C-alpha positions in Angstrom: 71.2 84.5 53.3 74.4 83.5 51.1 77.0 81.0 52.2 79.8 83.3 53.1 77.5 85.5 55.5 76.6 82.5 57.7 79.9 81.2 57.5 81.2 84.6 59.0 78.8 84.3 61.5 79.5 81.4 62.9 83.2 81.6 62.8 82.6 85.0 65.1 80.4 83.0 67.4 83.5 80.7 67.6 85.7 83.4 68.3 83.5 84.8 70.8 82.9 81.3 72.6 86.9 80.9 72.3 87.3 84.3 74.3 84.9 84.0 76.9 86.3 80.7 77.8 90.0 82.6 77.8 88.6 85.0 79.9 86.7 82.4 82.5 89.7 80.2 82.5 92.7 82.6 82.9 91.2 85.9 84.5 87.8 85.1 86.2 84.2 85.7 85.9 81.3 86.9 87.4 79.4 85.4 90.5 76.6 86.2 93.2 76.7 85.5 97.0 73.9 83.1 98.1 73.5 83.0 101.4 74.4 85.3 104.6 77.5 83.6 106.0 79.7 86.4 104.6 77.5 89.2 106.1 78.1 92.0 106.8 81.1 92.0 104.4 78.8 90.6 101.3 75.3 90.9 101.3 72.9 87.8 99.5 72.7 88.3 96.1 75.6 90.7 95.9 77.5 90.7 92.7 81.1 89.8 92.7 83.8 89.1 90.6 86.3 85.8 91.3 90.1 86.5 89.9 91.8 84.0 89.2 95.5 83.6 91.6 97.8 81.4 92.8 97.2 80.3 95.8 100.6 81.1 97.2 99.8 84.7 96.7 96.8 84.6 99.2 97.2 86.2 102.3 95.3 85.8 105.8 92.3 88.4 105.3 91.5 87.7 101.7 88.1 86.4 100.5 88.2 83.4 98.8 85.9 81.2 96.5 86.3 77.6 97.1 85.2 74.3 95.1 84.2 72.9 98.9 84.5 68.8 98.6 83.0 68.9 102.0 79.8 70.9 101.1 79.7 69.7 97.5 79.7 73.6 96.0 81.2 76.8 95.6 81.3 78.8 99.2 82.9 82.0 99.7 84.9 82.8 103.2 87.7 84.6 104.8 91.6 83.1 105.2 92.1 83.5 108.8 95.0 81.0 108.9 97.6 79.2 106.5 99.5 76.3 107.2 101.8 74.8 104.4 99.4 74.6 101.1 96.2 74.8 103.6 94.0 77.4 104.5 91.8 77.7 107.5 88.7 79.8 106.5 85.9 81.3 108.3 82.7 82.6 107.5 82.3 86.7 108.4 79.1 86.0 110.3 80.0 82.6 112.3 76.1 82.3 113.3 75.3 80.8 110.4 78.7 80.1 108.6 79.7 76.6 107.4 83.4 76.7 107.4 86.8 75.1 108.5 85.2 75.1 111.8 83.4 72.3 110.7 85.5 70.6 107.9 89.3 71.7 108.8 91.5 73.4 106.5 91.3 73.3 103.0 93.6 72.2 100.3 95.2 75.1 97.8 93.7 73.0 95.3 89.9 74.0 96.6 90.6 77.5 96.1 89.2 78.9 92.7 90.1 82.4 92.9 90.4 85.8 95.0 87.0 87.6 95.6 86.6 91.4 94.1 83.8 93.1 95.7 81.7 95.8 93.6 
C-alpha cells in the first residue's frame, strides 16, 4: 500500500471516531437493561436508546437514565415527582427496585438522558 492510501484510511478512521463521539455526546447512545427493577415496562437485556435531553424538559412519567452517585452505576427509573432541580424516581417493580425510597431525590446533574424504548 502506498502512503496516500494509508493516510486516507487513517483520516477516515479519525473522522468516524469524531462523528461517533459527537453523536454519543449530543444525541444519545444505545444501552441495555440489566435487572428487573423496571419490569414489566422494560425487560432484562432489552435494548434501549438514551436520548440526551435538557433535564428541565423532563416530566412526571418519563423514564430516565441516571448516573447514580448513591449506587456508583448507571440506573434506569421513572420520574414520579419533581421538586426544583431534583427528581424523585422509582422503579416500576417496587419489590426489587433500589430507588428514591432508599437514596432520596436525585439532582438534575445525575440525569444522563431520557429512555426511548424499542
